[in-house]
C-alpha positions as CSV (number, residue, x, y, z in Angstrom):
1,X,89.6,-40.5,-41.3
2,X,88.8,-41.0,-45.0
3,X,88.0,-37.9,-47.0
4,X,87.1,-39.8,-50.2
5,X,83.8,-38.1,-51.0
6,X,81.4,-36.1,-48.9
7,X,78.2,-38.2,-49.4
8,X,76.0,-38.8,-46.4
9,X,77.0,-42.5,-45.8
10,X,80.7,-41.6,-45.5
11,X,79.9,-38.6,-43.2
12,X,77.6,-40.7,-41.1
13,X,80.2,-43.4,-40.5
14,X,82.8,-40.8,-39.6
15,X,80.5,-39.1,-37.1
16,X,79.5,-42.4,-35.6
17,X,83.1,-43.3,-35.0
18,X,83.5,-40.1,-32.9
19,X,80.2,-40.7,-31.1
20,X,81.2,-44.3,-30.2
21,X,84.5,-43.0,-28.9
22,X,82.7,-40.4,-26.7
23,X,80.2,-43.0,-25.5
24,X,83.0,-45.3,-24.3
25,X,84.3,-42.7,-21.9
26,X,83.8,-43.7,-18.2
27,X,82.3,-40.4,-17.0
28,X,80.3,-37.5,-18.5
29,X,83.3,-35.2,-17.6
30,X,85.7,-37.5,-19.6
31,X,83.2,-37.6,-22.4
32,X,83.0,-33.8,-22.5
33,X,86.8,-33.6,-22.6
34,X,86.9,-36.1,-25.4
35,X,84.3,-34.1,-27.4
36,X,86.2,-30.9,-26.9
37,X,89.4,-32.6,-28.0
38,X,87.7,-34.0,-31.1
39,X,86.2,-30.6,-32.0
40,X,89.5,-28.8,-31.4
41,X,91.4,-31.2,-33.7
42,X,88.8,-31.0,-36.4
43,X,88.9,-27.2,-36.3
44,X,92.7,-27.2,-36.2
45,X,92.8,-29.5,-39.3
46,X,90.3,-27.4,-41.1
47,X,92.3,-24.2,-40.5
48,X,95.5,-25.9,-41.7
49,X,93.9,-27.2,-44.9
50,X,92.3,-23.8,-45.6
51,X,95.6,-22.1,-44.9
52,X,97.5,-24.3,-47.3
53,X,94.8,-23.9,-49.9
54,X,95.5,-27.4,-51.1
55,X,92.2,-29.3,-50.8
56,X,89.0,-27.2,-50.4
57,X,86.9,-30.4,-50.7
58,X,88.7,-32.0,-47.7
59,X,88.0,-28.9,-45.6
60,X,84.4,-28.9,-46.5
61,X,84.1,-32.6,-45.7
62,X,85.5,-31.9,-42.2
63,X,83.2,-28.9,-41.7
64,X,80.2,-31.2,-42.5
65,X,81.6,-33.8,-40.0
66,X,81.9,-31.0,-37.3
67,X,78.4,-29.7,-38.0
68,X,76.9,-33.2,-37.7
69,X,78.8,-34.0,-34.6
70,X,77.5,-30.7,-33.0
71,X,73.9,-31.6,-34.0
72,X,74.3,-35.0,-32.4
73,X,75.7,-33.7,-29.1
74,X,74.4,-30.3,-28.3
75,X,70.8,-30.0,-29.3
76,X,71.5,-27.9,-32.3
77,X,69.7,-28.2,-35.6
78,X,69.7,-27.4,-39.2
79,X,69.8,-23.6,-39.7
80,X,66.6,-22.0,-41.0
81,X,66.6,-18.6,-42.6
82,X,64.7,-15.9,-40.8
83,X,62.7,-13.2,-42.5
84,X,64.0,-10.6,-40.1
85,X,67.8,-10.9,-39.8
86,X,69.0,-9.6,-36.4
87,X,71.8,-7.2,-35.8
88,X,75.3,-8.6,-35.4
89,X,75.9,-10.0,-32.0
90,X,78.4,-8.5,-29.6
91,X,81.3,-10.7,-28.3
92,X,79.5,-10.9,-24.9
93,X,76.3,-12.1,-26.5
94,X,78.1,-14.6,-28.7
95,X,79.9,-16.0,-25.6
96,X,76.6,-16.2,-23.7
97,X,74.9,-18.1,-26.5
98,X,77.9,-20.5,-26.8
99,X,77.8,-21.1,-23.0
100,X,74.1,-21.8,-23.1
101,X,74.5,-24.3,-26.0
102,X,77.4,-26.0,-24.2
103,X,76.1,-26.3,-20.7
104,X,72.4,-25.4,-20.7
105,X,72.5,-23.6,-17.3
106,X,71.5,-20.2,-18.6
107,X,69.1,-18.5,-20.9
108,X,70.9,-17.7,-24.2
109,X,68.8,-14.6,-24.6
110,X,69.4,-12.7,-21.4
111,X,71.9,-14.8,-19.4
112,X,69.6,-15.6,-16.5
113,X,70.5,-18.7,-14.6
114,X,68.0,-21.4,-15.3
115,X,66.3,-23.2,-12.3
116,X,66.8,-26.9,-12.2
117,X,64.1,-28.6,-14.3
118,X,63.0,-25.3,-15.8
119,X,61.5,-25.7,-19.3
120,X,63.4,-24.1,-22.2
121,X,62.5,-23.2,-25.8
122,X,65.0,-23.3,-28.6
123,X,65.4,-20.0,-30.4
124,X,67.4,-19.0,-33.5
125,X,70.3,-16.5,-33.3
126,X,71.9,-14.9,-36.4
127,X,75.7,-15.2,-36.2
128,X,77.9,-13.1,-38.5
129,X,81.1,-15.0,-39.5
130,X,84.6,-13.6,-40.0
131,X,84.1,-13.3,-43.7
132,X,80.6,-11.7,-43.6
133,X,78.7,-14.9,-44.0
134,X,75.5,-15.3,-41.9
135,X,74.9,-18.5,-40.0
136,X,72.2,-19.4,-37.5
137,X,72.7,-21.0,-34.1
138,X,69.9,-22.6,-32.1
139,X,70.1,-22.2,-28.3
140,X,67.9,-22.7,-25.3
141,X,66.1,-19.7,-23.7
142,X,63.7,-19.2,-20.9
143,X,60.0,-18.3,-21.3
144,X,60.7,-14.6,-21.1
145,X,63.1,-14.7,-24.1
146,X,61.2,-17.1,-26.2
147,X,59.0,-15.8,-29.0
148,X,55.6,-15.0,-27.4
149,X,53.7,-16.9,-30.2
150,X,55.8,-20.0,-29.6
151,X,55.1,-19.9,-25.8
152,X,51.4,-19.5,-26.5
153,X,51.3,-22.4,-29.0
154,X,53.0,-24.7,-26.5
155,X,51.2,-23.6,-23.3
156,X,48.9,-26.7,-23.3
157,X,51.5,-29.1,-24.7
158,X,53.7,-31.5,-22.8
159,X,57.3,-30.8,-23.5
160,X,59.9,-33.3,-24.6
161,X,62.4,-34.2,-21.8
162,X,66.1,-33.7,-22.0
163,X,67.9,-37.0,-22.0
164,X,70.6,-35.6,-19.8
165,X,69.0,-33.6,-17.1
166,X,65.2,-34.1,-17.6
167,X,64.2,-30.5,-18.1
168,X,61.4,-29.8,-20.5
169,X,62.3,-28.8,-24.1
170,X,60.1,-27.1,-26.7
171,X,60.8,-26.2,-30.3
172,X,64.0,-28.1,-30.7
173,X,65.0,-28.3,-34.4
174,X,64.4,-31.8,-35.8
175,X,67.2,-33.9,-37.1
176,X,66.6,-37.4,-38.5
177,X,69.7,-39.0,-36.9
178,X,69.2,-37.6,-33.4
179,X,68.5,-40.4,-30.9
180,X,67.4,-38.3,-28.0
181,X,66.6,-34.6,-27.3
182,X,69.0,-32.6,-25.1
183,X,69.1,-29.1,-23.9
184,X,72.9,-28.6,-24.3
185,X,76.1,-30.2,-25.5
186,X,76.8,-31.4,-22.0
187,X,73.5,-33.2,-21.8
188,X,73.9,-34.6,-25.3
189,X,77.3,-36.1,-24.2
190,X,75.7,-37.5,-21.0
191,X,73.0,-39.2,-23.1
192,X,75.7,-40.7,-25.4
193,X,77.6,-42.0,-22.4
194,X,74.5,-43.5,-20.9
195,X,73.6,-45.3,-24.2
196,X,77.1,-46.6,-24.5
197,X,77.1,-47.9,-20.9
198,X,73.7,-49.5,-21.5
199,X,74.9,-51.5,-24.6
200,X,78.4,-52.4,-23.4
201,X,79.2,-56.0,-22.6
């Protein structure tokens, strides 16, 4: 992977190579495993570069690739700053949010198992990093954990449909390169596989 520059065109090409590789997998399970392997290798390489302290620009380029890959496959979005920053999450809460982002089978807010086809709302969670930095994750929640004003604003609106499982989705962060909405990383991968199968010869 070329690290000559971090401009959008270079990053887009790199991410597209990964997405095409995932889309060529024969099954959603294989695609999930491929995505996990790609993410693991990216994070391992970032850690090694940062540990050596040799090329901060290369590490930042890989971080941008990882962030864009996540946005394309798990329904995440660009982080938006909140006026009321929440308390640091416990390890249990962090794990729950990660599970909801990855598989979409539970509410990220309370951990309740979602009913098949149940509509979700995307909410923002403040994540405190290892070095004190504050990041924001978007994750799906049920109606009971969504902001009341958001639920009221969407009560008469038809939700978008997850490209992987068909459940309704409200308030998903927009991203200009996203081809289809998805409630989780798993459904994002399923969608990528379906598009790849549909265009293969």
